[in-house]
C-alpha positions in Angstrom: 38.3 -62.8 97.5 34.6 -62.3 97.9 35.1 -60.6 101.3 37.6 -58.3 99.7 35.1 -57.3 97.0 32.4 -56.7 99.6 34.8 -54.5 101.7 35.8 -52.5 98.6 32.2 -52.0 97.7 31.4 -50.8 101.2 34.4 -48.5 101.2 33.4 -47.1 97.9 29.9 -46.3 99.2 31.3 -44.7 102.3 33.7 -42.7 100.3 31.0 -41.5 97.9 28.9 -40.4 100.9 31.8 -38.5 102.4 32.6 -36.8 99.2 29.1 -35.6 98.3 30.0 -32.0 99.1 33.3 -32.1 97.1 33.5 -31.1 93.4 33.1 -33.8 90.8 36.6 -33.6 89.4 38.2 -34.7 92.7 35.8 -37.6 92.9 36.6 -38.6 89.3 40.3 -38.4 90.0 40.0 -40.5 93.1 38.0 -43.1 91.2 40.6 -43.1 88.5 43.3 -43.8 91.1 41.2 -46.6 92.6 40.6 -48.2 89.2 44.3 -47.9 88.2 45.3 -49.5 91.5 42.9 -52.4 90.9 44.2 -53.0 87.4 47.8 -52.9 88.6 47.0 -55.4 91.4 45.2 -57.7 89.0 48.0 -57.6 86.4 50.6 -58.3 89.1 48.6 -61.2 90.3 48.2 -62.6 86.8 52.0 -62.3 86.2 52.9 -63.9 89.5 50.3 -66.7 89.0 51.5 -67.4 85.4 55.1 -67.6 86.6 54.2 -70.0 89.4 52.2 -72.2 87.0 55.1 -72.3 84.5 57.6 -73.3 87.2 55.2 -76.0 88.5 54.8 -77.4 85.0 58.6 -77.4 84.5 59.1 -79.2 87.8 56.5 -81.9 86.9 58.3 -82.8 83.7 60.7 -85.8 83.8 64.4 -84.8 83.8 64.9 -86.3 80.2 62.3 -83.8 78.8 64.1 -80.7 80.1 
């Protein structure tokens, strides 16, 4: 995960350097898309992890407790 964060930071820096000559609205829109994508990925990960945790807890219970 740390490597992914480092890569995203480097990509953001490179993108900012490449877009210096472009107007600020385009840059802000691209940043909004990046942030929205990160939020969507994080929420998906939380939902999938929560589901897996719930299933694991259900499988660990004795059959009489179900």
